C-alpha positions as CSV (number, residue, x, y, z in Angstrom):
1,X,16.2,41.9,63.0
2,X,14.9,38.9,61.2
3,X,11.5,39.3,62.9
4,X,11.3,42.7,61.6
5,X,12.3,41.8,58.1
6,X,9.9,38.8,57.8
7,X,7.2,41.2,59.7
8,X,7.3,43.9,56.8
9,X,7.9,41.3,54.1
10,X,4.9,39.7,55.6
11,X,2.8,42.4,55.4
12,X,4.0,43.8,52.1
13,X,3.4,40.8,50.5
14,X,-0.2,40.3,51.8
15,X,-0.9,44.2,50.8
16,X,0.6,43.5,47.3
17,X,-1.6,40.1,46.5
18,X,-4.6,41.5,47.2
19,X,-4.7,43.3,43.9
20,X,-6.5,41.0,41.5
21,X,-4.5,39.6,38.2
22,X,-4.8,39.2,34.7
23,X,-3.0,36.4,33.5
24,X,-2.3,35.6,29.7
25,X,0.2,33.9,27.9
26,X,4.0,35.0,27.7
27,X,5.6,37.1,24.8
28,X,7.5,35.8,22.4
29,X,6.4,32.3,22.4
30,X,7.4,29.4,20.0
31,X,4.8,27.9,17.7
32,X,6.2,24.3,18.9
33,X,5.3,25.0,22.8
34,X,3.7,22.4,24.5
35,X,3.4,23.5,28.3
36,X,4.2,27.0,29.8
37,X,3.3,29.1,32.7
38,X,0.8,31.8,32.6
39,X,2.3,35.4,33.1
40,X,0.4,37.9,35.0
41,X,-0.1,41.4,33.2
42,X,1.0,44.1,35.5
43,X,0.7,47.2,33.3
44,X,-0.6,48.1,29.9
45,X,0.9,51.2,27.9
46,X,2.4,52.5,31.1
47,X,-0.7,52.5,32.9
48,X,-1.3,49.8,36.3
49,X,0.1,49.4,39.6
50,X,-0.4,45.4,40.2
51,X,3.6,44.8,39.9
52,X,4.7,43.5,43.5
53,X,2.5,40.3,43.9
54,X,4.0,36.7,44.4
55,X,4.5,34.5,41.6
56,X,3.2,31.8,43.6
57,X,-0.1,33.2,44.5
58,X,-3.1,33.8,42.6
59,X,-5.7,36.4,44.2
60,X,-9.5,35.5,44.0
61,X,-11.5,37.6,41.3
62,X,-8.2,37.1,39.2
63,X,-8.8,36.6,35.4
64,X,-7.1,34.1,33.3
65,X,-7.4,34.5,29.7
66,X,-7.4,30.8,27.7
67,X,-6.9,31.6,23.9
68,X,-8.0,29.4,21.1
69,X,-6.0,25.8,21.2
70,X,-4.8,26.1,24.2
71,X,-6.0,24.3,27.3
72,X,-5.7,26.0,31.1
73,X,-4.2,23.5,33.9
74,X,-4.4,24.9,37.7
75,X,-2.4,23.9,40.5
76,X,-2.7,24.1,43.8
77,X,0.2,23.2,46.5
78,X,2.1,21.0,43.1
79,X,-1.1,18.9,42.6
80,X,-3.7,19.6,39.7
81,X,-6.8,21.2,40.9
82,X,-8.7,22.2,37.8
83,X,-8.4,21.5,33.7
84,X,-10.2,24.0,31.1
85,X,-10.4,23.0,27.4
86,X,-12.5,25.7,26.2
87,X,-10.9,29.4,25.3
88,X,-12.3,32.2,27.0
89,X,-11.9,34.4,30.5
90,X,-12.0,32.3,33.7
91,X,-11.8,33.6,37.1
92,X,-9.7,31.9,39.6
93,X,-11.5,31.3,43.4
94,X,-9.5,29.9,45.9
95,X,-10.2,29.0,49.8
96,X,-6.8,29.2,50.5
97,X,-6.1,32.0,52.9
98,X,-3.0,33.5,50.3
99,X,-6.0,33.9,47.9
100,X,-8.1,35.9,50.1
101,X,-8.4,39.5,48.8
102,X,-10.3,42.5,49.9
103,X,-11.1,43.4,46.0
104,X,-12.4,40.0,46.2
105,X,-15.3,40.3,49.3
106,X,-13.4,37.7,51.0
107,X,-13.2,40.3,54.2
108,X,-10.9,42.6,55.8
109,X,-9.9,41.1,58.7
110,X,-9.3,37.3,57.3
111,X,-7.5,38.8,53.9
112,X,-5.3,41.0,56.0
113,X,-4.7,39.7,59.6
114,X,-4.7,35.9,59.0
115,X,-2.3,36.4,55.6
116,X,0.0,38.3,57.7
117,X,0.6,36.2,60.2
118,X,0.7,32.7,58.0
119,X,3.3,34.6,55.7
120,X,5.2,35.7,58.7
121,X,5.8,31.9,60.0
122,X,7.1,31.1,56.4
123,X,9.6,34.2,57.0
124,X,7.3,36.9,55.1
125,X,6.5,34.5,52.0
126,X,3.3,32.6,51.2
127,X,3.2,29.3,52.6
128,X,1.5,28.1,49.4
129,X,1.9,27.5,45.7
130,X,-0.4,28.4,43.1
131,X,-0.1,28.3,39.8
132,X,-1.5,28.5,36.1
133,X,-0.2,26.7,32.9
134,X,-1.3,26.3,29.3
135,X,-1.3,23.5,27.7
136,X,-1.4,23.3,23.6
137,X,-3.9,21.1,22.1
138,X,-3.1,21.9,18.4
139,X,-1.3,19.4,16.6
140,X,2.9,20.6,17.5
141,X,4.7,20.3,14.1
142,X,8.5,19.8,13.1
143,X,9.1,16.7,15.4
144,X,11.8,14.9,13.0
145,X,13.0,11.5,12.5
146,X,15.6,9.6,10.7
147,X,17.9,6.8,10.7
148,X,21.2,6.5,10.1
149,X,21.7,3.1,8.8
150,X,18.9,0.5,7.4
151,X,16.2,-0.5,8.9
152,X,14.4,-3.9,8.0
153,X,11.0,-5.7,8.0
154,X,9.0,-8.5,6.4
155,X,7.4,-7.1,3.4
156,X,4.2,-9.4,2.5
157,X,3.8,-8.4,-0.9
158,X,7.4,-8.4,-1.9
159,X,7.6,-11.9,0.4
160,X,10.3,-11.1,1.7
161,X,12.8,-8.7,4.3
162,X,13.8,-5.5,2.7
163,X,15.4,-2.3,4.3
164,X,15.9,1.5,3.7
165,X,17.1,4.5,5.4
166,X,14.4,7.0,5.9
167,X,14.0,10.3,7.5
168,X,11.0,12.9,8.0
169,X,8.8,14.6,10.3
170,X,5.6,14.1,12.3
171,X,3.4,16.4,14.1
172,X,2.5,15.5,17.8
173,X,-0.7,16.0,20.0
174,X,-1.4,16.2,23.7
175,X,-4.6,14.3,23.9
176,X,-4.8,14.1,27.6
177,X,-3.0,17.0,29.2
178,X,-3.7,15.6,32.7
179,X,-1.7,12.5,31.9
180,X,1.2,14.1,30.1
181,X,1.8,16.3,32.9
182,X,1.4,13.9,35.8
183,X,3.4,11.0,33.7
184,X,6.4,12.7,31.5
185,X,6.9,16.6,32.1
186,X,10.0,16.8,34.2
187,X,9.4,19.1,37.5
188,X,12.0,21.5,36.1
189,X,9.5,22.6,33.4
190,X,6.6,23.4,35.9
191,X,7.9,26.2,36.8
192,X,7.3,30.3,36.0
193,X,9.1,31.2,32.5
194,X,10.1,27.4,31.7
195,X,8.9,26.2,28.1
196,X,8.7,22.5,27.7
197,X,9.1,21.9,23.6
198,X,9.3,18.8,21.9
199,X,11.6,20.1,19.4
200,X,14.0,21.6,21.8
201,X,17.5,19.8,21.8
202,X,18.3,20.3,25.1
203,X,15.2,18.8,26.0
204,X,15.9,15.5,27.6
205,X,12.5,14.1,27.6
206,X,11.6,15.0,23.9
207,X,15.0,13.3,23.0
208,X,13.8,10.2,24.6
209,X,10.6,10.4,22.0
210,X,12.7,11.1,19.4
211,X,14.7,7.7,19.9
212,X,11.4,5.5,20.7
213,X,10.2,7.1,17.4
214,X,13.1,5.8,15.5
215,X,13.3,2.4,17.7
216,X,9.3,2.3,16.4
217,X,9.8,2.8,12.8
218,X,10.9,-1.4,11.5
219,X,7.2,-2.2,12.8
220,X,5.5,0.9,11.2
221,X,7.0,0.3,8.0
222,X,5.6,-3.5,8.6
223,X,2.2,-2.4,9.7
224,X,2.0,-0.1,7.0
225,X,3.1,-2.2,3.9
226,X,1.2,-5.8,5.1
227,X,-1.8,-3.9,5.7
228,X,-4.5,-5.1,2.8
229,X,-6.0,-1.8,3.0
230,X,-3.6,0.0,1.8
231,X,-2.8,-2.7,-1.1
232,X,0.1,-3.8,0.6
233,X,2.8,-1.1,-1.3
234,X,5.8,0.5,0.2
235,X,5.1,2.8,-2.8
236,X,2.2,4.4,-1.7
237,X,3.5,5.4,1.8
238,X,5.1,8.8,0.9
239,X,1.8,10.1,-0.4
240,X,-0.2,8.7,2.3
241,X,0.7,10.9,5.5
242,X,-2.2,10.1,8.2
243,X,-2.3,6.4,6.8
244,X,1.5,6.1,7.8
245,X,0.9,7.8,11.2
246,X,-1.7,5.5,12.2
247,X,0.8,2.6,11.6
248,X,3.7,4.9,13.5
249,X,1.4,5.9,16.4
250,X,0.1,2.5,16.9
251,X,3.5,0.8,16.5
252,X,4.8,3.7,19.2
253,X,1.5,2.9,21.4
254,X,2.4,-1.0,21.4
255,X,6.1,-0.5,22.4
256,X,6.0,2.5,24.6
257,X,2.5,3.2,25.3
258,X,2.6,7.2,24.6
259,X,-1.1,7.5,24.5
260,X,-2.5,5.2,27.8
261,X,0.5,6.4,29.8
262,X,1.6,9.7,28.8
263,X,-1.5,11.3,27.1
264,X,0.6,11.7,23.5
265,X,-0.5,10.6,19.8
266,X,1.5,10.9,16.3
267,X,-1.4,12.7,13.9
268,X,0.6,13.1,11.2
269,X,3.8,12.1,9.1
270,X,6.2,13.5,6.2
271,X,8.5,11.2,4.9
272,X,10.9,13.7,3.3
273,X,13.3,10.5,1.9
274,X,13.2,6.5,1.5
275,X,16.5,5.2,0.4
276,X,16.5,1.3,-0.2
277,X,19.1,-0.8,0.2
278,X,20.4,-2.6,-3.1
279,X,18.7,-5.9,-2.5
280,X,15.3,-3.9,-2.1
281,X,15.9,-1.8,-5.1
282,X,16.2,-4.6,-7.4
283,X,12.9,-6.2,-5.9
284,X,11.2,-3.1,-6.6
285,X,12.1,-2.5,-10.2
286,X,11.0,-6.2,-11.0
287,X,7.3,-5.4,-9.2
288,X,7.2,-2.1,-11.3
289,X,8.2,-4.7,-14.4
290,X,5.9,-6.6,-13.5
291,X,3.2,-4.1,-13.3
292,X,4.1,-2.8,-16.6
293,X,3.1,-6.1,-18.3
294,X,-0.1,-7.1,-16.6
295,X,-3.5,-7.0,-17.7
296,X,-4.1,-5.1,-20.8
297,X,-1.0,-3.3,-21.0
298,X,0.7,-6.6,-21.2
299,X,-1.3,-7.7,-24.1
300,X,-0.3,-4.8,-25.9
301,X,3.4,-5.2,-25.0
302,X,3.3,-8.5,-26.2
303,X,1.3,-8.0,-29.6
304,X,3.9,-5.2,-30.2
305,X,6.9,-7.5,-29.8
306,X,5.0,-10.3,-32.0
307,X,4.2,-7.7,-34.4
308,X,7.7,-6.6,-34.5
309,X,9.1,-10.1,-34.9
310,X,7.0,-11.2,-37.5
311,X,7.8,-7.8,-39.7
312,X,11.7,-9.2,-39.2
313,X,10.7,-12.3,-40.4
314,X,9.1,-11.2,-43.2
315,X,12.3,-8.8,-44.5
316,X,14.2,-11.7,-44.0
317,X,12.5,-14.6,-45.1
318,X,9.6,-13.6,-47.0
319,X,5.9,-15.1,-46.5
320,X,7.3,-18.0,-45.7
321,X,9.2,-16.6,-42.8
322,X,6.3,-15.2,-41.1
323,X,4.3,-18.6,-41.6
324,X,6.6,-20.1,-39.5
325,X,6.4,-17.8,-36.7
326,X,2.6,-18.0,-37.0
327,X,2.8,-21.5,-36.6
328,X,5.5,-21.0,-34.2
329,X,3.4,-18.9,-31.9
330,X,0.2,-21.3,-32.8
331,X,1.7,-24.4,-31.1
332,X,3.0,-22.1,-27.7
333,X,-0.7,-20.7,-27.8
334,X,1.0,-17.4,-27.8
335,X,-1.1,-15.5,-30.1
336,X,-4.3,-16.9,-29.3
337,X,-3.9,-16.3,-25.8
338,X,-3.6,-12.5,-26.8
339,X,-7.3,-12.0,-27.4
340,X,-8.8,-15.5,-27.9
341,X,-8.9,-18.7,-26.8
342,X,-5.5,-21.2,-27.5
343,X,-5.8,-22.1,-31.3
344,X,-5.7,-26.3,-31.9
345,X,-1.9,-27.4,-32.8
346,X,-1.1,-26.9,-36.3
347,X,-1.4,-30.0,-38.9
348,X,1.5,-31.1,-40.9
349,X,3.7,-28.1,-42.4
350,X,2.9,-29.7,-45.9
351,X,-1.2,-29.4,-46.0
352,X,-1.7,-26.5,-47.9
353,X,-5.2,-26.5,-46.2
354,X,-3.8,-26.1,-43.1
355,X,-0.9,-23.4,-44.2
356,X,-4.1,-21.4,-45.7
357,X,-6.2,-22.0,-42.5
358,X,-3.2,-20.5,-40.6
359,X,-3.0,-17.8,-42.5
360,X,-6.5,-16.5,-42.4
361,X,-6.4,-16.5,-38.9
362,X,-2.8,-14.5,-39.1
363,X,-4.9,-12.1,-41.6
364,X,-8.1,-11.9,-38.9
365,X,-5.8,-10.8,-35.9
366,X,-4.2,-8.0,-38.3
367,X,-0.4,-9.8,-38.0
368,X,-0.2,-9.7,-41.7
369,X,-1.8,-7.9,-44.6
370,X,-4.2,-8.8,-47.4
371,X,-1.0,-8.7,-49.7
372,X,0.6,-11.5,-47.4
373,X,-2.1,-13.3,-47.3
374,X,-2.5,-13.4,-51.1
375,X,1.0,-14.3,-51.7
376,X,1.0,-17.2,-48.8
377,X,-2.5,-18.2,-50.5
378,X,-0.7,-18.5,-53.8
379,X,2.6,-20.4,-53.0
380,X,0.2,-22.9,-50.7
381,X,-2.2,-23.5,-54.0
382,X,1.0,-23.7,-56.4
383,X,0.1,-20.7,-58.3
């Protein structure tokens, strides 16, 4: 009975596999799918009879359509035998006995008799495995990262260790599909109907990548903030998706060899939030104040402060009060440093010429009015 069933299965399978197949991508594919098997289209709008072919045999002359943004990997008995990176239609050809077809000009005897005999020896099923898989060559989005506690790195600009909790996402790209399949994809995903998706929570391989990214965040932050080309500023990191992606990709490659061993690379990042620890927040406030008081802005702030002090002194002590402030600022070089070289030290307080000279400098700097100057002049001269 078993021999009869095997013979019937062998002949039936051989006849069914004579039809050429038309392969394309499956329906309902998620946008984050990275690797999946090509599926045959046996019917179209209710027409077509090619519905009984074997799932692991591709008949010679079959056409495989590769859409934009995808590559095509061909397998024969578990081994990669070909790869196409360009979109378009491709025709399958194989020397394997199970792929031969009378519709592809392979001959009647070889196609039917030998195939039936070979399949009979395997209980009616083909003794070969031929598969076509599509691999995404696009940027694959929505790969998330995040830390539950602070990560720490040495910040060259701040001159100390800083820490933060961060979260965000990155886009991933398969830059070497053959390395990716050979060295990383589990065998369970190299089957019809399976979809390898980096965002799938049940995908243990993808979970491993998440853990490796989180483990690389601290060195990635260090690489970015200590890079002179980035201005050594952590505050730029959230606006520089490509720059931080390079730092993160470099850190991942150094620690886990994603590109060289797995054919993977991080392309862009989007940092949703960075929550600095208390010490880092205080440091950043200090740096922001220092930045605000640097350069011309610092001169403006200092002049405004001095002017406000002189106004208060004038209200409290009149012209004499302002003279005191002017002489004190001249002794410290404060006013002179705003726009001009440091003024010489003021002479003795009872020298009227020195007082008039100092008052004239203050008038020229715009620190007192003409009326204030005239009042000081009259007082110095005893008028």
